[in-house]
Backbone as CSV, one residue per row, in Angstrom:
resi,resn,N_x,N_y,N_z,CA_x,CA_y,CA_z,C_x,C_y,C_z
1,MET,-26.010,126.347,106.890,-27.069,126.909,106.459,-27.295,126.701,104.819
2,ASP,-28.210,125.579,104.664,-28.429,125.074,103.437,-29.686,125.510,102.685
3,THR,-29.657,126.542,101.916,-31.039,127.159,101.524,-31.295,126.449,100.105
4,ASP,-32.500,126.649,99.551,-32.964,126.217,98.325,-32.265,126.635,97.146
5,PHE,-31.765,127.809,97.295,-30.849,128.504,96.232,-29.671,127.528,96.177
6,GLU,-28.775,127.456,97.167,-27.734,126.678,97.109,-27.730,125.255,96.675
7,LYS,-28.909,124.608,96.770,-29.134,123.341,96.379,-29.274,123.378,94.856
8,ARG,-29.723,124.466,94.179,-30.228,124.603,92.769,-29.004,125.165,91.968
9,THR,-28.029,125.732,92.699,-26.766,126.361,92.015,-25.899,125.280,91.368
10,ARG,-25.576,125.416,90.130,-24.634,124.554,89.543,-23.264,125.390,89.420
11,PRO,-22.117,124.506,89.388,-20.778,125.116,89.158,-20.593,125.612,87.556
12,PHE,-20.116,126.818,87.427,-19.746,127.275,86.187,-18.447,126.947,85.728
13,GLU,-18.212,126.401,84.485,-16.907,126.296,83.989,-16.809,127.170,82.793
14,ALA,-15.815,127.925,82.806,-15.381,128.881,81.913,-15.105,128.123,80.597
15,ILE,-15.481,128.734,79.323,-15.167,128.143,78.181,-13.847,128.662,77.863
16,ASP,-13.063,127.690,77.275,-11.719,128.182,76.705,-11.897,128.712,75.398
17,SER,-11.942,130.128,75.212,-12.219,130.739,74.007,-11.419,130.377,72.934
18,HIS,-10.076,129.974,73.077,-9.216,129.537,71.940,-9.783,128.323,71.394
19,ARG,-10.085,127.368,72.226,-10.607,126.058,72.054,-12.031,126.210,71.261
20,GLU,-12.813,127.033,71.939,-14.264,127.186,71.282,-14.229,127.811,69.700
21,ILE,-13.286,128.830,69.693,-13.064,129.526,68.376,-12.505,128.522,67.355
22,LYS,-11.614,127.642,67.672,-11.071,126.735,66.716,-12.109,125.735,66.460
23,GLU,-12.964,125.110,67.460,-14.067,124.188,67.134,-15.016,124.683,66.108
24,ILE,-15.544,126.165,66.381,-16.553,126.663,65.536,-15.973,127.036,64.116
25,LEU,-14.681,127.452,64.086,-14.078,127.684,62.788,-13.945,126.425,62.085
26,THR,-13.517,125.377,62.695,-13.492,124.077,62.031,-14.610,123.428,61.548
27,SER,-15.595,123.590,62.386,-17.034,123.207,61.907,-17.479,123.908,60.614
28,VAL,-17.428,125.328,60.839,-17.960,126.073,59.705,-17.070,125.843,58.399
29,TYR,-15.857,125.782,58.527,-15.053,125.391,57.356,-15.412,124.067,56.795
30,ASN,-15.703,122.912,57.574,-16.072,121.676,57.174,-17.425,121.852,56.294
31,SER,-18.372,122.560,57.038,-19.741,122.490,56.304,-19.581,123.246,55.132
32,LEU,-18.825,124.298,54.912,-18.702,124.944,53.620,-18.105,124.113,52.637
33,ARG,-17.120,123.243,53.064,-16.317,122.424,52.190,-17.459,121.324,51.561
34,VAL,-18.058,120.739,52.513,-19.216,119.589,52.016,-20.179,120.331,51.197
35,LYS,-20.641,121.459,51.159,-21.541,122.069,50.334,-20.949,122.652,49.047
36,GLY,-19.688,122.455,48.993,-19.036,122.826,47.628,-18.441,124.244,47.524
37,TYR,-18.366,124.924,48.641,-17.752,126.205,48.493,-16.335,126.328,48.777
38,ASN,-15.672,127.360,48.553,-14.241,127.517,48.948,-14.274,128.012,50.425
39,PRO,-14.101,127.274,51.365,-14.257,127.759,52.774,-13.568,129.095,53.205
40,VAL,-12.124,129.111,52.693,-11.273,130.306,53.058,-12.028,131.479,52.543
41,ASN,-12.319,131.461,51.111,-13.029,132.700,50.485,-14.210,133.152,51.309
42,GLN,-15.115,132.203,51.579,-16.299,132.365,52.359,-16.184,133.244,53.578
43,ILE,-15.214,132.541,54.321,-15.036,132.967,55.833,-14.282,134.247,55.593
44,VAL,-13.589,134.608,54.896,-12.859,135.990,54.708,-13.865,136.972,54.145
45,GLY,-14.899,136.604,53.371,-16.079,137.404,52.869,-16.918,137.712,54.245
46,TYR,-17.149,136.728,54.910,-18.011,136.918,56.312,-17.102,138.006,57.145
47,ILE,-15.835,137.740,57.313,-15.075,138.572,58.305,-15.026,139.938,57.842
48,LEU,-14.770,140.242,56.465,-14.731,141.607,55.848,-16.041,142.311,55.947
49,SER,-17.152,141.708,55.747,-18.464,142.310,55.462,-19.294,142.133,56.710
50,GLU,-19.111,141.182,57.515,-19.988,140.695,58.636,-21.495,140.301,58.217
51,ASP,-21.388,139.983,56.958,-22.644,139.454,56.096,-22.744,138.009,56.452
52,PRO,-23.623,137.479,57.235,-23.613,136.082,57.632,-24.117,135.093,56.370
53,THR,-24.567,135.740,55.300,-24.882,134.822,54.072,-23.907,134.406,53.423
54,TYR,-22.568,134.644,53.689,-21.281,134.136,53.206,-21.104,132.779,53.655
55,ILE,-21.849,132.399,54.834,-21.843,131.153,55.404,-23.086,130.338,55.186
56,THR,-22.784,129.156,54.937,-24.104,128.259,54.681,-24.803,127.954,56.023
57,ASN,-26.045,127.625,55.904,-26.888,127.237,57.156,-26.663,125.777,57.310
58,TYR,-26.002,124.988,56.429,-25.832,123.524,56.609,-25.057,123.330,57.830
59,ASN,-25.587,122.360,58.685,-25.124,121.884,59.980,-25.114,123.224,60.914
60,GLY,-25.952,124.209,60.806,-25.882,125.220,61.638,-24.557,126.187,61.625
61,ALA,-24.085,125.979,60.618,-22.729,126.798,60.447,-22.917,128.318,60.613
62,ARG,-23.932,128.729,60.092,-24.236,130.359,60.208,-24.361,130.694,61.529
63,THR,-25.153,129.901,62.211,-25.556,130.124,63.705,-24.138,130.198,64.601
64,LEU,-23.482,129.294,64.194,-22.216,129.015,64.986,-21.208,130.103,64.705
65,ILE,-21.122,130.624,63.425,-20.110,131.702,63.088,-20.450,133.025,63.799
66,CYS,-21.875,133.236,63.939,-22.536,134.386,64.418,-22.291,134.522,66.058
67,ARG,-21.931,133.319,66.561,-21.635,133.380,68.047,-20.392,134.029,68.324
68,LEU,-19.534,134.248,67.275,-18.095,134.621,67.431,-18.007,136.141,67.345
69,ASP,-17.314,136.823,68.025,-17.112,138.202,67.876,-15.996,138.302,66.774
70,ARG,-16.300,139.216,65.713,-15.306,139.324,64.502,-13.844,139.675,65.180
71,ASP,-13.919,140.562,65.910,-12.553,141.179,66.490,-11.833,139.962,67.150
72,GLU,-12.456,139.275,67.991,-11.840,138.109,68.571,-11.417,136.966,67.674
73,LEU,-12.264,136.882,66.523,-11.788,135.878,65.586,-10.641,136.240,64.883
74,LEU,-10.587,137.547,64.568,-9.365,138.126,63.784,-8.127,138.001,64.647
75,GLN,-8.242,138.360,65.927,-7.079,138.294,66.903,-6.600,136.947,66.974
76,GLU,-7.562,135.906,67.079,-7.076,134.450,67.139,-6.330,134.047,65.913
77,LEU,-7.062,134.371,64.718,-6.475,134.121,63.587,-5.094,134.515,63.308
78,VAL,-4.967,135.852,63.563,-3.391,136.445,63.427,-2.517,135.830,64.319
79,LEU,-2.957,135.666,65.641,-2.061,135.049,66.573,-1.795,133.643,66.255
80,ASN,-2.619,132.836,65.956,-2.286,131.350,65.514,-1.334,131.474,64.290
81,TYR,-1.690,132.383,63.260,-0.579,132.497,62.134,0.696,132.918,62.502
82,LEU,0.973,133.654,63.412,2.141,134.234,63.884,2.926,133.165,64.694
83,GLN,2.213,132.371,65.410,2.731,131.276,66.272,3.170,130.185,65.576
84,ASN,2.549,129.744,64.482,2.702,128.568,63.613,3.534,129.080,62.407
């Protein structure tokens, strides 16, 4: 039984949240560095305040960081710190 719906369905691949967080954070870090900001200070300011203006719009960095849940970001940062 081959319906039109089955023909249009694409497989879904789950995103590795650890990898995605790292990629986004690295991209945001690099964008901040290129624009002359202290990336660590700016990211900490964003995390503490949830004010996206701490993050530059350059290369879509602000949009990227807003895709992340702050709680998940903090958990990932603490986990990574403790594992390394």
